[in-house]
N, C-alpha and C positions, 0 to 999 in steps of 0.2 A: 504494500500500500504506500502511495506517495501523498504526503500531506504538506500543505503550505499554510503556515500560521502567520496571519497579518495582525499587527497590533501597533497602536500609537506610541506605546512605550514598552520597554523590556529591559530588565536587569541583565547585564551590568551597564548597558548602553545608555539607558535613561530610566528615570523613575520619579513619579510623584505619589504613588500609592500602591495598593495591592495589585492592580492590573499589571504593573511593571514586574512584580514578583512572579505572577502567574505566567505571563507571556514569555518571560525569560526561562522559566523552569520547564514548562510543558514540552517544548520541542526537544530539549535535552532528554527528558524522561521517555518520550516517544522513541528517540533514537536508541536509548538503552534497552528497550524491549523489542528492537528490530524493525521499527518503522522508518521508512525513508522520509525524514522530516526536514523542513527548512523554515527559518524564520525570516520575515521581511518587516522592517521597521524603519522609521525616518532616522536620518543622521542630523542631530540637533547641534546647535552651538555648544550645548552643555556636554555633548558626547566626548569622552576623553580621547586624546590623540593616540594613545596606545592601542586603541581599537580600530584605528584608521590607517594601518600600515600597508594594507594590501588593497589595491584598486581592482575590482572585478570587471567593471566597464567604465569607460570615460565618455561614452557616446550613446547613452540611453535616450533615444528620441521619443519625446512624449508630445503628441498632438494635443494641444491644450488651448482652449479659448481662441481658436482661429490661428494659432501660431505653433511652431515646432519648438518645444523647450528641450534643451540638452542637459541631462543630469548625469552626475557621476554616481557610481555604486561601489561602495566599499564591501569587502568580505572579511568576516571574522568568525572564529569559533570560540571566542572567549567565554561564552555561556555553555560550552559543551555541545553545541549544535551548529551546523552550517547556518550562517546569518548574513543577510544582505541588507546594507544600510543605504537608503536612497538619499543622496546628498543634493538638495535643491535649496541653496542659500536664501533665495527670495522668500521661500515658504517656511524654512525650518531654522534659520539662523536668527533667532529672536532672543529677547532677554529672558523669556521663560517658555516652557513647553506649551502651555495653554494660556487662555485668557485674552485672546484677540478677537476683534469684531468679525474678522473673516476666517475664523477657525474652520468653519464649514468648508470654505474653499480650499484651505490648506490640506485638509484630510481627504477631500474629494480628489485633489491632485495626487495625493499619496496612493489612494486606492487604484486610480487609473494607471499610475506609473508602475505599481506593484504587479498588476495584471500583464502589462506590456513586458515587464522584466521576466515574469514566469515563462512567457513565450520565447524569450531569448535564451534562457538558461537550460532548457531541456524538455523532457517529455511532460505531457499535461499532468497536473496533480489530480489524484482521485478525489481529494477533499481540499477545499480552501476553508480554513477555520478562521472566522472573523470575530473580532472582539470589540464589544461596546459600540456606541454610536459612530465613532470615528471610522468604522469599517462597514457601516450600513450601505454606503454607496456601492461597494463591490458586490453585495448580494444582488442588487438590481442589475448591475452591469454584467455579471456572469449569467444571470437568467436571460438577458437579452442576447449575449454572445452565443449561447448554446443554440440559438435558432439558425445562425448562419455561418458561424466559425467552427470548422471541424475540430480545431484544437480543443475547444471547450465542450464538445458535445457530451462527453461522459463525466464531466466534472460536476461534483455536487458541493453545496455550501452548508456549513454549520455556523450559526450565529450565536455567540455566547453573550448573555447579559450579565455584567458584573455589578451594575447599579442602575436600576431603571429610572432613577431620579434625573440622570443626565441624558438629555434626549437629542442634542444637536439640532436645535431649531433654527430656521432661517426663512427668509421670504420666498414664497412660491415663484416670484418673478426671476429668482436667481437660477432656477433649474435649467433654463435654456442655456445660460452661459456655461453650465457645468456638463452639458451634454445629456441632460435628462428631460428634454422638452416634450417628448412623445407622451401619448395618453397612458401607456403602460407604466412609465416612470412616474408621471404625475399622480396616478392613483396610488402607487406604492408610498410616495413621500407625503401625500396630503394628510394633514392632521390639524384639526381646529383652526383652519384658515391659514396655516403656515405649512412649511415643509419640515419634516423631521427625519433625520438620518437614522435614528433609532427605530422609528416606526417602519421605515423602508426595509431595514434588516429583518425585523420581526415578520413583515409581510411576505418578503420574497425569498428568504433563505429556505433551503430544503429541510433543515432540521434546526431546532432551537435548543439551547441549553442555558441553565443558570448555574450558579456556583454553590448551590446546596439544594437538597430536596425540599426542605421546608420553605425556602425562599421561592421556589417554583410554585408552591401552593399560595403563598402570601401575595404574590404579584398578580394573581388571578382574581383577587378581591378588590372591591372598589377603593377601600382605604389605603391600599398599597400599590394600586395599579397605575397611578399617575395618568389616568385617562386612557390607558391602553389595556386595561384588564379585559375588555370585551374581545380584543384581538387575541390576547393570550388564551382566553377561554375557548375562542374559536379554533385555535391551533393547539389545544392542550394535548392532542394525540401526538404532536410533534415536539413537545416540550419536555425536557428531562433535566433533572437536577444532579449534578456531580460536584461533590465537595472538592475544593482546591486541595492540593497537596503541599507538603513542606519539603524543601530541598535539604535532605539530611546531610548532604556534603557541606552545607553552610551552617545549618542549625543542628549541631550535634555536641552535647556537653562532654563527650569523650574526646573530642578533637578540636573544639572551637578555638581558633587562634586568638580571639579577642579576650579569652578568659585567663586569669592568673593561675587557675587550677582546674583539673578535669574530674568528672565523676560520672557514675551511671547508677542504675536502679539497685545495684547491689552494694555500692560503696558511695556514701554521701559526704565523705570527708572533704572532697573538693568543693562541694556546694557550700559548705560552711566557710571555706576560705574565700569563695566568691562573695558570700554575704559580708564578710569582714571588709573586702575590697570595695564593695558597694557603699558601705557605711563611710569608709574613708573618703571615697570619691565625693560624697555629699557633705563631708565634714560633720558627720553625726557620731555620737558616742558609740564605741564598739561594744554594745550590749547584744551578744549573739543569741540570747535566750528569748528576747522579745520578737514578735513577728514583724516583718516588713511587708506592708501593703504597697502595691505598685500599680501605676497606670501609664501606658504608652499609647497615646491617641491624638488624633486631631481634636481640638477643643471646639466641637460643633454640636448642634442640637441632635444630629443623628446618633452621636456616641453616648448620649444620656449623661453628660458630665454633671448636669445639675443634681443628679442623684448622689454622685460622689460629694458634691458640695454640701448636700443636706445631711450626709452621714459621717463625713470625715472627722467631725468634732467628737463623735462617739468613739471612733477608732482611736483617736489620740488620747481620749480619756482613759483608755485601758493601758496606756503606756507604750502602745505600738508605734511604729514609724510609718511614714507615708512618703513615697517618692514618685515624682511625676516627670515624664518626658513628653513634650508636645507643644504645639502652638495652635492658635486659631482665634476664636472670638475674643475681643478685647476684654469683655466682662469676666470671662473665665481666666484669662491670663492675669488680670488684676486680682481676682480672688486668690489665685495660687500665691501671688506675691505677698498678699496680706497674711495668708496662712503661714507662709515661711517666716514672716516677721513676727507673728504671734508665737510660733513654737519652733524656733530655730534648732533646737536640739532633737526634734522629732520629724521635721519636714525637709525634704530635699526637692528642689525644683530646677529643671533644665528647660528653658524656653527654646523651641526649635526642634530640630531632629539631628540625632547623632547615631550613626549605625553601630559604632563600637559600644557606645553606652547602652544601646538597646539590648545588646547581647549580655552585657554585665547585669543589667536589671533583670532580664529573664532568668539568669543563672543565680543571682544573689538574693532576689526577693523570695518571700514565702507564699504570698497570696496575690493574685492578679485580678484587678477589678475591670469588668467590661459590661456595664449595664446599658447596652445600646437600645435606643428606640427601635431601630431596625438594623440588621446586619446581614447583607446578602450571603457572605461566607465568613469573613473574619480570618485572620491569620495569627494574630497574637495569642489567641487562646490555644492554638495548636502549638505554637512555639513554647508557650508556658507549660503545656502538658509534657512536651519533650524534656523540659528542664526541671520537672518536678516542682514547678511553681503553680500552686493549685488555683484554677480560675473560678471566680464567682461571676456568673453571666446571667443575662436575661434570656429567657427561652424563646428566642426569635432566630429566624434564618439559620445560617450555618452554626451559630452558637448552640442552638438546640440540637442540631445534628451531631455535633462533635463532643459535647460535654454531657456526661451522664451523672445525674445527681447521686451523691454518695449514700449508700444504704448501709447503716450500721449493722443490721441483723445479718445480711448476706455478705457484707464485706465487699460489695461491688460498687462501681462508680469511680469517677476520676475528678469530680469537682462539685460545685454547688450552683444551682440555678433557680430563678424565680420567674413568675409569669407576669404579674401586673406591674405596670410602670409606676411604682410607688416606693417612696423612700423607706417606709416601714417594712415592706416585703424584702427589700434589698438588705436592710439592717438585720433582719432575722437570719438571712444566710451568712452575713458577716459574723454574727455571734456564733452561729452553728460551726462555721469554719474555725473560729478561734477556740471553741471548746475542743474540737478535734486536734488542733495544733498543740494544745497543752496535754494531750494524751499521746506520747511519743509512738507507741505501737500503732495506734489508729492512724496517726499522720503518716507514718512510714508506709502503711498499707495503701493509703490514697495516692501517695507519691508513686509507689510502684505500679499501681493501676494506671496512673497517668502516663508514665514513661514507657510502658509496654504497648500502648496503642499505636497501630500502624497508620499514620497519616502521611505516608511517603508519597512522593509524586509517581513512583512506579505503580503503586496501587491505583491512584487516580488515572494515570495514563492508560492502564488496561481498560478502565471503564470508558474512556474516550474512544479507544479503538473499537470497543463493542458498539458505541454510538455511531462511529464512522461506518462500520460495516452495515449497520441498520439503515443508514442514510443512503448507501449505495444500492440497496435492494429495490 
């Protein structure tokens, strides 16, 4: 099977969020289980030069908006998979990856160029795997190409929704300029008086997927469907949920290069040393017997940070510590600063994002807080499980799929979860986790349950292969 993965961002070449992690890891995992996979992604101004040492093509001719645009294409295998990076400075050499008025045009160009590139580099792909609204344009284009271009006749498309809230909306009058002025295309894009690249992908891809089984059900409901629940219900027989994987080559407490000591489910001495290093990093007293609660998140309404604000006082009242890594809404950032000023011996705050620090927090903390309003998949709860840092999550989306509530009677479960978006329900689980923490045998059992769960990308990749095979039938 030959699979081409298209994504607007992919680790290590570019990243703003979970999409980058997924797009960087999936082609590698597919290759490891024997699939002929290739990744195509833009080359941004932010893409490090070390990944741009080899030019695959310097004359990719892209007919675009009435002219012929010449792009370069770099080749790399830095993510463990053959990767082509389309270099078009006019579109991708910007101060940030997203956030521009003409983002729709930038990614329409990327989609068109990626399909032209595939015709240049070899045999037709069996599957083109498209990710989020940025790649909805290609779902329509491939559906049209199949009608007259023999190269694409047997190619099928899979469109993955990572977050339905981002829909790639723009004016319908722009469709002509992008090459989608025909009735077929206009019907695919039309949504609430505008054009939506996300809706186009949902309408015209051969198969749809989301990043967790629970999220697949949630987005078919009015409250979570962002106006597209009707289309998702209509195509529910083509909609499947597959939980993202974790790249255990990167997130592995036995070999993580960012850690001062290593550990596994049978030997936790290294985790204790990581806890000591984490306390030192935030200039907190080295009390290794009190639990450390942690949060690594964007400080937005989606992540439910207000529940943390409403309960962190109770956490600190027990003598526990709280550390936070993230940035976002100003009110949340200001709250964290006030909290740090109020309890400097118990609170550590890092505003922004730091990859090395995120590894140390996952390894050194005891309990991870993730009370999201909605969470299509989530990765940090799976990182936490791998590092024996027990997650407390709200039972939504991928959080519900990956975290099993601890059962004291049976000794099963790998974390704690609550349903209602209420501070008192969240606090109940916080206290439940703390009671377990102060029972060493119980806590060790939960940690071992967590660390033995298989959330590997190889496991997820096999599920994607089954989906690809189903798509081809």
